[in-house]
C-alpha positions as CSV (number, residue, x, y, z in Angstrom):
1,M,0.0,0.0,0.0
2,N,1.2,3.5,-0.8
3,G,2.3,5.8,2.0
4,A,1.2,9.5,2.0
5,N,4.2,10.6,-0.1
6,D,4.9,7.4,-2.2
7,L,4.7,7.6,-6.0
8,T,2.4,5.3,-7.9
9,L,4.0,2.5,-9.9
10,E,1.9,1.0,-12.7
11,V,3.3,-2.2,-14.2
12,C,2.3,-3.4,-17.6
13,V,1.8,-7.2,-17.9
14,D,0.6,-9.5,-20.7
15,N,0.2,-12.9,-18.9
16,V,-0.8,-14.5,-15.6
17,E,2.8,-14.9,-14.6
18,G,3.5,-11.2,-15.1
19,L,0.3,-10.3,-13.1
20,S,1.5,-12.4,-10.2
21,A,5.0,-11.0,-10.4
22,A,3.8,-7.4,-10.4
23,I,1.5,-8.0,-7.4
24,A,4.3,-9.8,-5.5
25,G,6.8,-7.0,-6.3
26,G,4.6,-4.3,-4.9
27,A,3.1,-2.6,-7.9
28,D,0.3,-0.2,-7.2
29,R,-1.7,-0.6,-10.4
30,I,-1.7,-3.1,-13.3
31,E,-1.9,-2.2,-17.0
32,L,-3.2,-5.5,-18.5
33,C,-2.3,-6.1,-22.1
34,G,-1.7,-8.8,-24.7
35,A,1.5,-8.9,-26.8
36,L,3.7,-6.4,-25.1
37,E,6.3,-7.0,-27.8
38,V,4.3,-4.7,-30.1
39,G,3.4,-2.2,-27.4
40,G,0.4,-4.0,-26.0
41,L,-2.9,-5.2,-27.5
42,T,-6.3,-5.8,-25.9
43,P,-6.0,-8.8,-23.5
44,T,-8.0,-11.9,-23.9
45,S,-11.3,-12.4,-22.0
46,G,-9.7,-15.2,-20.0
47,L,-6.9,-12.9,-18.8
48,L,-9.4,-10.2,-18.0
49,R,-11.3,-12.6,-15.8
50,V,-8.1,-13.6,-14.0
51,A,-7.1,-10.0,-13.4
52,A,-10.5,-9.1,-12.1
53,A,-9.6,-11.1,-8.9
54,S,-6.4,-9.0,-8.4
55,P,-6.1,-7.1,-5.1
56,L,-4.8,-4.1,-7.2
57,P,-6.6,-1.7,-9.5
58,V,-6.4,-3.0,-13.1
59,V,-6.7,-1.0,-16.3
60,A,-6.9,-2.8,-19.7
61,M,-5.4,-1.9,-23.0
62,I,-7.9,-1.3,-25.8
63,R,-6.0,-1.8,-29.0
64,P,-7.3,-4.2,-31.6
65,R,-4.0,-4.7,-33.6
66,G,-0.4,-3.7,-33.8
67,G,0.9,-0.9,-36.0
68,D,-0.4,2.7,-36.1
69,F,-3.4,4.1,-34.2
70,C,-5.4,5.2,-37.2
71,Y,-8.6,3.1,-37.0
72,D,-11.4,2.5,-39.5
73,A,-15.1,2.2,-38.6
74,V,-14.9,-1.6,-38.2
75,E,-11.9,-1.3,-35.8
76,I,-13.6,1.5,-33.8
77,Q,-16.7,-0.7,-33.3
78,L,-14.4,-3.5,-32.2
79,M,-12.8,-1.2,-29.6
80,L,-16.2,-0.1,-28.3
81,N,-17.1,-3.8,-27.9
82,E,-13.8,-4.4,-26.1
83,I,-14.6,-1.6,-23.7
84,D,-17.9,-3.3,-23.0
85,T,-16.1,-6.5,-22.2
86,V,-13.7,-4.8,-19.8
87,A,-16.5,-3.2,-18.0
88,A,-18.4,-6.5,-17.7
89,T,-15.3,-8.1,-16.2
90,G,-15.3,-5.6,-13.5
91,L,-11.9,-3.9,-14.1
92,Q,-11.3,-0.2,-13.1
93,G,-10.3,1.4,-16.4
94,V,-9.2,1.3,-20.0
95,V,-6.1,2.5,-21.8
96,L,-6.6,3.7,-25.4
97,G,-5.7,6.2,-28.1
98,A,-6.4,7.0,-31.7
99,S,-4.5,9.1,-34.3
100,L,-5.1,10.9,-37.5
101,P,-2.7,10.2,-40.4
102,N,-0.7,13.3,-39.6
103,G,0.0,12.1,-36.0
104,E,-2.5,14.3,-34.3
105,L,-5.0,12.8,-31.9
106,D,-8.2,11.7,-33.5
107,H,-10.6,13.9,-31.5
108,K,-13.8,12.4,-33.0
109,T,-12.8,8.7,-32.4
110,L,-11.5,9.4,-28.9
111,E,-14.7,11.2,-28.0
112,R,-16.7,8.1,-29.0
113,L,-14.5,5.7,-27.1
114,L,-14.4,7.8,-23.9
115,R,-18.1,8.3,-24.0
116,R,-18.5,4.5,-23.9
117,A,-16.0,4.2,-21.1
118,R,-17.8,6.9,-19.0
119,D,-21.1,5.1,-19.6
120,H,-19.6,2.1,-17.8
121,G,-17.9,4.2,-15.1
122,L,-14.5,3.3,-16.3
123,E,-11.5,5.7,-15.9
124,S,-9.5,6.3,-19.1
125,T,-5.8,6.6,-19.8
126,L,-4.4,8.1,-23.1
127,H,-1.6,5.8,-24.2
128,R,1.5,6.6,-26.2
129,A,-0.3,7.5,-29.3
130,I,0.4,11.0,-27.9
131,D,4.1,10.4,-28.6
132,L,3.4,10.6,-32.3
133,C,1.8,14.0,-32.0
134,P,3.6,17.0,-33.5
135,D,2.6,19.3,-30.6
136,L,2.6,17.6,-27.2
137,G,1.3,20.6,-25.4
138,Q,-1.7,20.8,-27.7
139,A,-2.3,17.1,-27.4
140,T,-2.2,17.3,-23.6
141,R,-4.8,20.1,-23.6
142,L,-7.0,18.0,-25.9
143,A,-6.7,15.0,-23.5
144,V,-7.9,17.3,-20.7
145,D,-10.8,18.5,-22.7
146,L,-11.8,14.9,-23.6
147,G,-11.8,13.8,-20.0
148,F,-8.8,11.5,-19.7
149,A,-7.6,10.8,-16.2
150,R,-4.0,10.4,-17.2
151,I,-1.6,10.4,-20.0
152,L,1.1,7.7,-20.5
153,T,4.0,9.2,-22.5
154,S,7.7,9.1,-23.1
155,G,7.7,12.8,-24.2
156,G,7.8,11.9,-27.9
157,A,11.0,9.9,-27.6
158,R,11.8,6.2,-27.7
159,A,12.4,6.3,-23.9
160,A,11.3,8.6,-21.2
161,L,14.8,9.7,-20.2
162,E,15.4,10.7,-23.8
163,G,12.2,12.7,-23.8
164,L,12.6,15.0,-20.8
165,G,11.9,18.1,-22.9
166,G,8.7,16.7,-24.3
167,L,7.6,15.4,-20.9
168,Q,8.1,18.9,-19.5
169,R,5.9,20.3,-22.2
170,C,3.2,17.8,-21.2
171,F,3.5,18.7,-17.5
172,D,3.4,22.4,-18.3
173,A,0.2,22.0,-20.4
174,A,-1.4,19.7,-17.8
175,G,-1.1,21.8,-14.7
176,D,-3.1,20.0,-12.1
177,R,-5.9,19.0,-14.5
178,I,-4.6,15.6,-15.6
179,T,-1.9,13.2,-14.4
180,I,1.2,12.8,-16.6
181,M,2.7,9.3,-16.2
182,P,6.1,8.9,-17.8
183,G,6.8,5.5,-19.3
184,A,9.3,3.6,-21.6
185,G,12.7,2.4,-20.5
186,I,12.3,3.3,-16.8
187,H,13.9,1.2,-14.2
188,A,15.3,1.4,-10.7
189,G,18.7,2.6,-11.9
190,N,17.5,5.6,-13.9
191,V,14.2,6.7,-12.3
192,G,16.0,9.0,-9.9
193,R,17.1,11.3,-12.8
194,L,13.4,11.5,-13.9
195,L,12.3,12.5,-10.4
196,E,15.0,15.2,-10.2
197,K,13.8,16.8,-13.4
198,L,10.0,16.5,-13.3
199,P,7.1,16.7,-10.8
200,V,6.3,13.0,-11.3
201,R,3.6,11.4,-9.2
202,E,3.0,8.2,-11.3
203,V,5.5,6.0,-13.2
204,H,4.8,3.3,-15.8
205,A,7.2,0.4,-16.4
206,S,7.4,-3.2,-17.6
207,C,10.0,-4.3,-15.0
208,S,10.8,-7.2,-17.3
209,E,13.8,-9.3,-18.2
210,P,14.5,-11.6,-21.1
211,V,13.3,-15.2,-21.0
212,A,15.1,-18.2,-22.3
213,A,14.8,-18.7,-26.0
214,S,12.3,-21.3,-27.2
215,T,13.6,-24.6,-28.7
216,P,14.7,-24.6,-32.3
217,P,11.6,-26.4,-33.5
218,V,9.3,-23.9,-31.9
219,L,11.2,-21.1,-33.5
220,A,11.3,-22.9,-36.9
221,F,7.6,-23.3,-37.0
222,G,7.0,-19.6,-36.2
223,F,5.3,-20.3,-32.8
224,D,7.7,-17.8,-31.2
225,A,9.5,-14.9,-32.7
226,G,12.1,-14.8,-30.0
227,G,13.1,-11.9,-27.8
228,R,10.3,-12.4,-25.3
229,R,10.4,-10.8,-21.9
230,Q,8.7,-11.5,-18.6
231,T,7.8,-9.3,-15.6
232,S,10.4,-9.7,-12.8
233,T,9.2,-9.5,-9.2
234,A,12.7,-8.3,-8.2
235,R,12.7,-5.5,-10.7
236,V,9.2,-4.4,-9.6
237,A,10.3,-4.3,-6.0
238,A,13.5,-2.4,-6.8
239,L,11.7,0.2,-8.8
240,K,9.0,0.6,-6.1
241,A,11.7,1.0,-3.5
242,A,13.4,3.7,-5.7
243,L,10.1,5.6,-5.7
244,R,9.7,5.7,-2.0
245,P,10.8,9.0,-0.4
246,T,13.9,8.7,1.7
247,S,13.5,9.8,5.3
248,S,16.3,11.8,7.0
249,T,17.1,11.5,10.7
250,P,17.6,14.6,12.7
């Protein structure tokens, strides 16, 4: 449980082992996904049901496929259906985004998706589709107007520590109207630099480590692309410890 001054650690997981590891390591919230190797997709209904029994708040990714975030009418309807499924499972929120071909946020599509989430009483996080936006400040203000609770962003860079300038623009535009949650490449060894530079209250991380390669036949048949990672209880615990304020003795 968080102390009064502790920062919130959200850990993204895409299987039951990762869910258990994140809970055991002391995560404060779970982002539930499928296929984290492509940035996360909508989790299966089975995984949603398992996560519903978690002692932690769980938010589920709503993303029907890998690739960009420009969705057609069929995909948008699929996302609306997926929001319904998440709500029926009893989770606390959804994580979603949608873009126009020029990288700007798709206001119209996001409005539809958030309306459906609000109808179910679900909290919404804007995911890293914002990192494709040409103007992070403008995108942050739009996210506020749409009613998002928080924004997950790396500041428009591949990793949060490379996007400090973009993150600062998000924080400046956000004020106290929305939570800015840095994510991408954050771990116990570098989060201190992030905390020194920005008024961070929430952090997002995978806390993962590589898993052993599959056998040659599994790889040969294409059942595994290789390079998989798995949530590490130790890495979750280390990052959570790094987020706790240090107490000084008089």
